[in-house]
C-alpha positions in Angstrom: -9.4 1.6 14.1 -12.8 1.1 13.0 -13.9 1.7 10.3 -15.8 4.5 9.0 -17.1 6.7 5.8 -15.9 9.7 4.9 -18.0 12.0 2.1 -16.8 14.6 0.6 -19.0 17.7 0.9 -20.0 19.7 -2.1 -18.5 21.9 -0.8 -14.8 20.9 -0.4 -15.5 19.4 -4.2 -15.7 23.4 -5.1 -12.8 24.5 -3.0 -10.7 21.6 -4.6 -11.6 22.8 -8.3 -10.4 26.6 -7.3 -7.4 24.6 -6.3 -7.0 23.5 -9.7 -7.9 26.2 -11.4 -5.2 28.2 -9.6 -2.8 25.5 -10.2 -3.3 25.3 -13.6 -3.2 29.6 -13.6 0.0 29.0 -12.3 1.4 26.4 -14.6 0.5 28.9 -17.6 2.3 31.5 -16.2 5.8 28.9 -15.6 8.1 28.5 -18.9 7.5 24.5 -18.9 4.7 22.9 -17.8 6.0 20.6 -14.3 4.9 17.5 -14.5 1.9 17.2 -11.8 1.6 18.3 -8.6 0.4 15.7 -6.1 -2.3 16.3 -3.3 -4.2 13.5 -1.4 -7.4 13.8 -0.9 -8.5 10.7 1.7 -8.7 9.6 -1.8 -10.1 5.8 -2.1 -8.7 3.0 -4.5 -12.6 2.9 -6.6 -13.7 4.0 -9.9 -16.1 6.8 -8.3 -12.3 8.3 -6.9 -10.3 7.7 -9.6 -12.6 9.9 -12.0 -12.9 12.6 -9.4 -9.2 12.5 -9.4 -8.8 12.7 -13.3 -11.5 15.5 -13.4 -9.1 17.4 -11.3 -6.3 16.9 -13.4 -8.5 17.9 -16.2 -8.9 21.3 -14.0 -5.2 21.9 -13.5 -4.3 21.4 -17.3 -3.2 17.7 -17.8 -5.9 16.6 -19.8 -5.2 13.0 -21.3 -7.6 11.1 -23.9 -8.7 7.4 -23.0 -5.5 6.2 -25.8 -3.3 7.7 -24.0 -4.4 6.6 -21.2 -4.6 3.2 -21.7 -1.0 3.3 -23.1 0.5 4.0 -19.9 -2.1 1.4 -18.2 -0.1 -1.2 -20.6 3.1 0.4 -20.4 2.6 -0.1 -16.2 1.3 -3.2 -16.7 4.6 -4.5 -18.9 6.9 -3.6 -16.2 4.4 -5.3 -13.6 4.3 -8.6 -16.0 8.5 -8.4 -15.5 8.6 -7.6 -12.0 5.7 -10.9 -11.7 8.2 -13.1 -13.6 11.6 -12.2 -11.9 11.2 -11.3 -8.6 8.0 -10.6 -6.9 5.2 -8.1 -5.8 3.7 -10.5 -3.1 4.4 -8.6 0.5 4.8 -12.6 2.0 7.6 -13.0 -0.1 9.5 -9.4 -0.7 8.6 -7.7 2.2 6.3 -3.9 1.6 9.3 -3.0 -1.1 7.5 -5.5 -3.6 4.0 -4.4 -3.4 4.1 -0.3 -2.4 7.8 -0.4 -5.2 6.3 -2.5 -7.3 3.4 -0.6 -7.7 5.2 2.9 -7.6 7.4 1.6 -10.4 4.9 0.7 -12.3 3.7 4.4 -12.2 6.8 6.2 -12.5 7.0 4.7 -16.0 3.4 4.9 -16.8 3.8 8.9 -16.0 6.6 9.0 -18.0 5.2 7.7 -21.0 2.0 10.0 -20.4 4.2 12.8 -21.1 6.5 11.9 -24.1 9.7 9.9 -22.4 11.3 7.5 -24.3 11.7 4.1 -23.4 14.8 3.9 -21.7 13.3 6.7 -19.3 10.3 4.8 -18.6 13.0 2.2 -17.8 15.0 4.2 -16.1 12.0 5.8 -14.0 10.4 2.2 -12.9 14.4 1.9 -11.4 14.7 4.8 -9.5 11.2 4.2 -7.7 12.0 0.4 -6.8 16.1 1.7 -5.8 13.9 4.2 -3.1 11.9 1.6 -1.9 14.3 -1.6 -1.5 14.2 -2.8 1.3 10.7 -1.4 2.8 9.6 -4.2 4.9 5.9 -5.5 5.2 4.8 -5.1 9.0 0.6 -4.5 9.1 -0.6 -4.1 12.2 -2.4 -6.6 13.1 -2.3 -8.4 10.0 -4.9 -5.9 8.4 -3.2 -3.3 5.1 -4.4 -0.4 6.5 -1.5 0.8 9.1 1.2 2.0 7.7 0.1 0.4 4.0 -2.2 2.8 3.2 0.3 6.0 4.0 2.6 3.9 2.3 0.8 3.9 -0.8 1.0 7.8 -0.6 4.2 7.5 -0.3 4.7 5.3 -3.2 2.9 7.7 -5.2 5.0 10.7 -4.6 8.1 8.8 -5.3 6.8 7.7 -8.9 5.6 11.2 -9.7 9.2 12.4 -8.6 11.1 9.3 -10.4 9.1 10.2 -13.7 10.1 13.5 -13.4 14.2 12.4 -12.9 13.8 10.3 -15.5 11.9 13.1 -17.9 14.8 15.4 -16.8 17.6 13.1 -18.6 18.8 11.2 -15.4 19.7 8.2 -15.9 20.3 5.3 -13.9 23.4 3.5 -13.1 21.8 0.2 -13.0 19.8 -1.2 -15.8 16.0 -2.2 -15.0 16.5 -6.0 -14.7 19.0 -6.1 -12.4 16.9 -3.9 -10.1 14.1 -6.0 -10.3 16.4 -8.9 -9.4 17.9 -7.5 -6.8 14.7 -6.4 -4.9 14.0 -10.4 -5.4 16.9 -11.3 -3.5 16.5 -8.6 -0.4 12.9 -10.2 -0.4 13.9 -13.5 0.3 16.7 -12.1 2.6 13.7 -10.9 4.9 12.7 -12.6 8.2 9.4 -14.3 7.9 8.3 -11.9 10.5 9.2 -8.4 8.4 6.9 -10.2 5.5 3.6 -9.9 6.2 3.3 -12.3 8.9 2.0 -9.2 11.1 5.1 -10.6 13.3 7.6 -7.7 13.7 8.3 -4.2 12.2 5.2 -1.8 13.8 3.2 -4.8 14.3 5.4 -5.5 17.2 5.5 -2.1 18.7 3.5 -2.2 22.1 1.1 0.2 20.7 0.6 -2.2 17.6 0.0 -5.5 19.8 -2.1 -3.2 21.7 -4.6 -2.8 18.3 -4.1 -6.1 17.4 -6.0 -7.1 21.0 -8.6 -4.4 20.8 -9.3 -5.5 17.7 -9.1 -9.1 18.6 -11.8 -8.9 21.2 -13.8 -6.8 19.2 -13.7 -9.4 16.4 -13.8 -12.3 18.4 -15.3 -15.0 16.0 -12.1 -13.5 13.3 -8.6 -14.9 13.5 -5.8 -15.3 11.5 -3.5 -18.0 11.8 -0.6 -17.4 10.2 3.0 -19.8 9.9 6.2 -18.3 10.6 7.3 -20.8 8.1 5.7 -22.1 5.4 4.1 -25.6 6.0 2.9 -26.3 2.6 -0.9 -27.0 2.2 -0.5 -30.6 4.2 0.6 -28.2 7.2 -2.7 -25.5 7.1 -4.9 -28.4 6.4 -3.6 -30.0 9.3 -3.7 -26.4 11.1 -7.1 -25.3 10.5 -8.6 -29.4 11.5 -6.7 -28.6 14.5 -7.9 -24.9 15.4 -11.5 -26.3 14.6 -11.6 -29.3 16.8 -10.4 -27.1 19.9 -12.2 -24.4 19.5 -16.0 -25.6 17.7 -19.2 -26.9 19.8 -21.7 -29.7 18.8 -23.6 -28.9 15.3 -20.1 -26.7 13.9 -19.1 -27.6 10.7 -15.3 -27.2 8.8 -15.7 -25.0 5.1 -12.2 -25.7 4.1 -11.6 -23.5 0.6 -8.8 -22.1 -1.0 -8.3 -18.3 -0.3 -6.9 -17.3 -4.1 -10.4 -16.2 -5.3 -10.7 -19.2 -7.4 -13.5 -21.0 -4.5 -16.3 -18.9 -4.3 -17.8 -18.6 -1.2 -21.8 -18.5 -3.4 -21.1 -22.5 -3.7 -22.0 -23.0 0.4 -25.5 -23.0 0.5 -25.5 -25.8 -1.5 -23.0 -27.8 0.3 -24.9 -26.9 3.6 -28.0 -28.2 2.3 -26.2 -32.2 1.1 -24.9 -31.9 5.0 -27.1 -34.8 6.9 -26.5 -37.6 9.2 -25.5 -39.9 6.2 -23.3 -37.3 4.9 -20.8 -36.3 7.2 -18.4 -34.4 3.9 -20.0 -32.7 1.5 -17.0 -32.2 -2.3 -17.2 -29.2 -4.5 -17.0 -31.1 -7.4 -15.9 -30.3 -11.0 -17.3 -33.1 -12.5 -20.8 -33.1 -11.1 -23.7 -32.3 -14.4 -23.2 -28.5 -14.2 -20.2 -27.9 -12.6 -18.0 -25.7 -15.0 -13.6 -25.6 -15.2 -12.3 -21.5 -16.1 -9.0 -20.9 -17.3 -7.5 -24.0 -16.3 -4.5 -25.1 -18.2 -4.4 -27.9 -20.3 -2.0 -30.0 -18.9 -3.5 -29.0 -15.4 -6.8 -30.5 -16.7 -5.2 -33.6 -17.5 -3.7 -34.4 -14.8 -6.8 -33.4 -12.6 -8.8 -35.6 -15.3 -6.7 -38.5 -15.1 -6.4 -38.8 -11.0 -9.5 -38.3 -10.7 -9.5 -42.0 -13.3 -6.9 -43.5 -11.0 -8.3 -42.7 -7.5 -11.7 -44.0 -8.8 -9.7 -47.6 -9.1 -7.7 -47.5 -6.4 -9.8 -46.3 -4.2 -13.2 -46.3 -4.9 -14.6 -43.9 -2.5 -18.5 -44.1 -3.2 -19.8 -40.8 -3.8 -16.9 -39.0 -4.6 -15.8 -38.3 -8.1 -13.2 -35.5 -7.5 -10.3 -36.9 -4.9 -8.6 -33.9 -5.1 -10.6 -30.3 -4.8 -10.0 -28.5 -1.3 -13.6 -26.8 -1.6 -15.2 -28.8 0.9 -18.1 -29.0 4.3 -17.5 -31.4 6.9 -19.0 -32.0 10.0 -17.2 -32.1 13.4 -18.1 -35.8 14.4 -16.0 -36.9 10.7 -13.1 -35.1 12.0 -13.1 -36.3 15.8 -13.0 -39.4 14.1 -10.2 -39.0 11.8 -8.3 -37.8 15.0 -8.8 -40.4 17.0 -7.6 -43.2 15.3 -4.3 -41.4 13.0 -3.9 -39.0 15.3 -1.6 -36.6 14.0 -0.9 -38.7 11.2 -4.8 -38.1 9.7 -2.7 -35.2 7.1 0.5 -36.2 6.2 0.9 -35.3 3.4 1.9 -31.9 2.5 2.0 -31.7 -1.1 -1.6 -31.3 -3.4 -1.9 -35.5 -2.6 -3.0 -34.3 0.7 -6.5 -33.9 -0.4 -7.0 -37.4 -1.1 -5.0 -38.4 1.7 -7.1 -36.7 4.4 -10.7 -38.1 2.0 -9.4 -41.3 2.3 -8.8 -41.7 6.4 -11.7 -40.5 6.9 -13.8 -43.2 4.5 -11.7 -45.3 6.8 -13.3 -43.9 9.7 -17.1 -44.0 8.4 -17.5 -41.3 6.7 -20.1 -40.8 4.4 -19.6 -38.3 0.7 -22.0 -36.5 -1.0 -21.2 -33.8 -4.0 -22.2 -30.9 -5.5 -21.5 -29.1 -8.9 -19.0 -25.7 -8.6 -17.7 -23.6 -10.6 -13.7 -23.1 -10.3 -12.2 -20.1 -11.2 -8.9 -20.7 -12.0 -9.1 -17.5 -14.2 -9.4 -15.4 -11.3 -6.1 -16.6 -9.2 -3.6 -14.7 -9.7 0.3 -15.6 -10.6 1.4 -18.5 -11.9 1.0 -21.9 -10.0 4.1 -23.2 -8.0 3.5 -26.4 -8.3 5.8 -29.1 -9.8 3.5 -31.1 -11.6 5.9 -34.5 -12.1 6.6 -34.4 -8.6 3.1 -34.1 -7.6 1.8 -36.8 -10.2 4.5 -39.5 -8.6 3.7 -38.2 -5.1 -0.1 -38.3 -5.5 0.3 -41.7 -7.3 2.9 -43.2 -5.0 0.1 -41.7 -1.7 -2.9 -43.7 -3.0 -1.5 -47.1 -3.7 0.5 -46.9 0.4 -3.3 -45.5 1.3 -4.9 -48.5 -0.3 -2.4 -51.3 1.5 -2.3 -49.7 4.5 -5.4 -48.4 5.1 
């Protein structure tokens, strides 16, 4: 399973265009033009291939204006919004039915829009597409979005076109689209965690799947995925990360902790590394240093963060720290070792967002010193809405700070 780049030769492209012209001639001879012909030709999901596919469609007689395509994309976005709000589009929550199934439903509805269907037909097409993939598990081999994911995308595309054809032909669906979406969400919640993107079940657990995973682990020994079968929340993730780092690291190694939702950009690591010294064992990417920016954060969340910063400064007053809650940090190995020696498994006890403040203060009590660098928090890059219960988090954070100050 090595990555390999395949280039399509000009001769192959010419042959494909000839096929397109032949399809156009066949379509012209028919009394009614078919919705579409689906041909998969090693197409990658990028802009260049999208334009090439559009060119093929135009050669076959399916030319659409930019406005028509934009309208179809808005249509697809509406279906995606309904699914996201009422169920999920994440394989880790709902299995592959939530990913490929949602994408197929969006594409089916958009196709109906392109060919002049009614809103009811768009919803019927989306329902058809989701129902056909209902219950599909997410079982990526070696945890990579490759096998069987890419092939399932092809099936999802064919499914979308077939479902759009049925809807345009006047076939309606007995179950309304919103109820189908609700059903998909419930089915996803019933799936075993092994079948929700953990790479622990289904095809990933077959003898060949396990063999591939082991082979990749040997080839890329420095890249490992550590998965929790059951959600441990942020505190559990941080605790696991610290334990694993101390087990495999060598003297002089550093641990960089950052969110994986694209809100923390890797480019800020360079400035953090430059600040690490013997005197500064932890560097924080701070929202409160000169030059820092926050993009896309809701007013309520920003008010909470600013209020928490003032409260923690008054109660905990850790020198060199303005941002107590940002999880984007670089730690030295000795700082974490000192924390484990003193607190053991109790170094991180809180499972909520308060764990970041808890870890910081306990390391401070172990002699760790801190520095900060400004960074930009790209909250607008985060997909989906935050699941944080703001009231509960505020209460938990404030009480945790008081207990830490009293008990140390």
